[in-house]
N, C-alpha and C positions, 0 to 999 in steps of 0.2 A: 719715861724713855724721850730723849731727845730725839724731834724730828729729822727726819732724814731727805735733802733735797739734790737733785743734778743739777748743776749748771753747765752747759756746754759754752765753748767758746770763753773759757774760764784762764787762758793764758795772758788775757790784756784787755784793755778797754773795760765797757759795762761789765762783762761776765765777768772778769777778775775782781772788779769791785763788789760786785754781787756777792760771789765767793768768800771774800773777804767780810762782808756786813753779814751775811749768815754765819758764819763761824764765830763771830765775835757775839752774836745773839744767842750763839748755844746750838743753834743745827748742825748735825754731822753732814755732809758734804760731797758730792762725786763730782770732781773737776773735771770736767774736758777738755782737752786741748788738740789742739792740731798742728801747729810751727811749734817744733822741739825748740826754735830759738828764747821762747819765752820765758826765760828764766828768772828775771827778776821778780817779778808779779806772782809766779808760783811761789818762789821762798818767804815772801811777805804774808801771803795767805796759810802757809803751811806754818809761819812762825805764831801767828794770830791763832791759830787753831790749837796749838800746844797751852798757847797761855790760858785760853777760855776753855781747854779740857773737852772742845769738840773732836769729834773724828774728822777726818778728812784725808781723801787719798786724789790723786791723780791719776788719768788713766789716756792713752791717747785716744782720741775717736774722728771717726769721719762719719759725719752724719749722712754723707750721702750714698753709705754701704747700710744695709739691715741689719747685716749680720754685726758690724761694729755698734749698731745702737743696742741690740739686742743684748751684745756682752757689757756694754755699759750700765745698762740697767741689772743686768742679774748680777754685775760685781757688787752693785749698790746695794742690792737686797741683801746681798750672802754677806754682805760685811754689816750692815744697819741693821738686818731683821726687818726692814720694810722700805716704805717710800712715799712721801706726802706730798712732795715739791719737784718740779720739772721750770727748768728757767731755759730757753731757747735762745741763748745769746749767740749761738755762732753765726756769724755773716761774709760776706765778701760783694767786692763789687770791682767794677772797672770805671774809671774815671775819664769818660769822654764827654764832651759837650754836648747838648742836648740837640742840638742842628745837626750834629754831625751824624747822619743816619749810616751813612757809609762804613763808620770806624767799630759797627756793634755788628758782629756774626751771629750765625746761629749758636755757634759753639761758644759764644758768650753770654747770650740767651740762656741756653742748657745749663753752661757750669754757675752762673748764678741763682738760676732756679733750684739747682739740685742741692744748694747749701740753703739758700734762703727760704725755700717753701717748701720742698719735697723734706729736707733734714729734718724742719721741724713735725711733719706728719710721723714720719718714720721712728721718731723719738716718742712723739704722743702714741702712737700703736705700741711700742714697746712696753712704754711706761703704765699704759691705763689699766690693766689688770692690778697692779697693786696701789696707782693709785685710789682706785675704787676701793678695794680691801682696806683703804688706811682709814676710809669713813668721812672722809676730811681733805682732800686730795686738793693740788690747785697747780696749773699749770700757767707761766706767763710766757706770752709770746714779744721777741725783740722786735718791733716793725721800726717805721720811722715816719716822721713829718709827710716826707716825699711820699707817701701813699695816697695824702689826699690833695697834692698839689702835682704831680707829677715831674716834681722837679728831682733835685739832689744829684749825687754824682752822676746817674748816666738814666738813659730810659729803662733799660733793663733791670736796675737795682728798682728805681721807683716802682715798676710793675712788679716785679718781685713781693715787693712788703704791701703792696695790694693785694694782692693773692695769698698774703699770710692773713691778714687783717680776715679776709672771707673765711680763709682756714681757722680762724678763731671763732668766728661764729658757726660752724659749722660743728666744730669739737665741743661747744659750748651746750650746743642743743643735745647732743648724741652720749656725752659724759657725765651729764646732770643726773641725778642730784648730788653724788656720792664726791663729782670732781667739778669745779670751777673752772672755766677758763677764761683768760684776757689778754690782752694786749695792750704795749705802749709802745706810742710814736713819738720819739725824741725829736727835736730839730738839733740845731748843733748843738756837738756836745766835744768839750776837750778831750785831747787822748785820745781819738778816733784816728781811722784807717786815713780821712783827708786830711787831718793835721800829717799826719805822717809822709802820705805821699803827694800832696798837693798844698803846700805851706803857705803860698801865697795867694791859692784859693780859699783857703781855711781862714784868711785872715781879711779878706774882702769881705767875705758871709759873715764873719766874726762882727764886722763894723757895724754892717746894717743890721745884724739881730739887735744889736745892741742899742742901735739909734731907735728902730721901730718898736721893740715890743714893752710894753708898761713895766717889767720886772728889769727892763736895760741891762743884760747879760746873758752869758749863755748857760748851758748845764755842763756839772763837772759830772765823771762816771758815778762817784757815790750819791749823788743827787737823782739820779736814777734807779740806782739801787736799793735806796733808801724806799722808793714807790714797788720796787718788785717785792720786799720784804713786807710789804704791808698787806700787798695782794697776795702773797702766797701764806702769810699768818694770819692774817685778818680779813677784814671786807667779806664779812660772811654772806651778804647778799648780793655779793657784785659779781655777776658771770656773764659772760658775752660783749663785755665793755672794750672799746678801743678807746684808749687815754691817752690825749695829746698831752706830752710835755715841754710847750714851746714856748714857754717865758709869756705868753699872750700873743705870739707871733700872730694867730689867726685875726688878732681883734685891729691889724694894721691897716684893713680897709676903712674907708669913712663910708 
């Protein structure tokens, strides 16, 4: 029987690329989306699933609400008969210069944490019994390189991703041995919210990363998805790992 996974934030970016890669690899995928305008990638993933003979369904998902997370898990288990993987890719930010402390309100922090940190916890809690029952379950949390540097699109975003890394450690401790839990921390990636919302800032960061990294490039969503697929279906000795996908950016200091 094909393995089944849930991918949150699957309407665009890394989440969509992950859903696409998984269905092409024969996984059954329950794909959660929040923005109903994300039609193009949804259609591409659905077409790939049909060609691969993989099961796929999309369901609206609000990761900040436990009842929505539980409904997503229950739908996946009912459709596929079990659950072996969870990818927490849903995420939001507010683009605010780091030095502009006055432009981040308590509501901004609450909203960003609700999606980026609390959401993965709610999804993991709902999925845990089924992941354990699979005997070889895996969770992959999508954090950010900003979690190491305190940089990125805003202080609130960086803080939420640092907290997600800590959550990854905690879940790895308590869900083993049946479930492995890891996080990945991409640096700049194409087709993300920064490129859509602040194209000049994206271009400036792209140039810096290309100039300063040994690999002289930035990532693409499918590059990240390839690592996620490995952490879900392989990597039998890897849990509690926070993996940087930064093209060697951390080596820039002499």
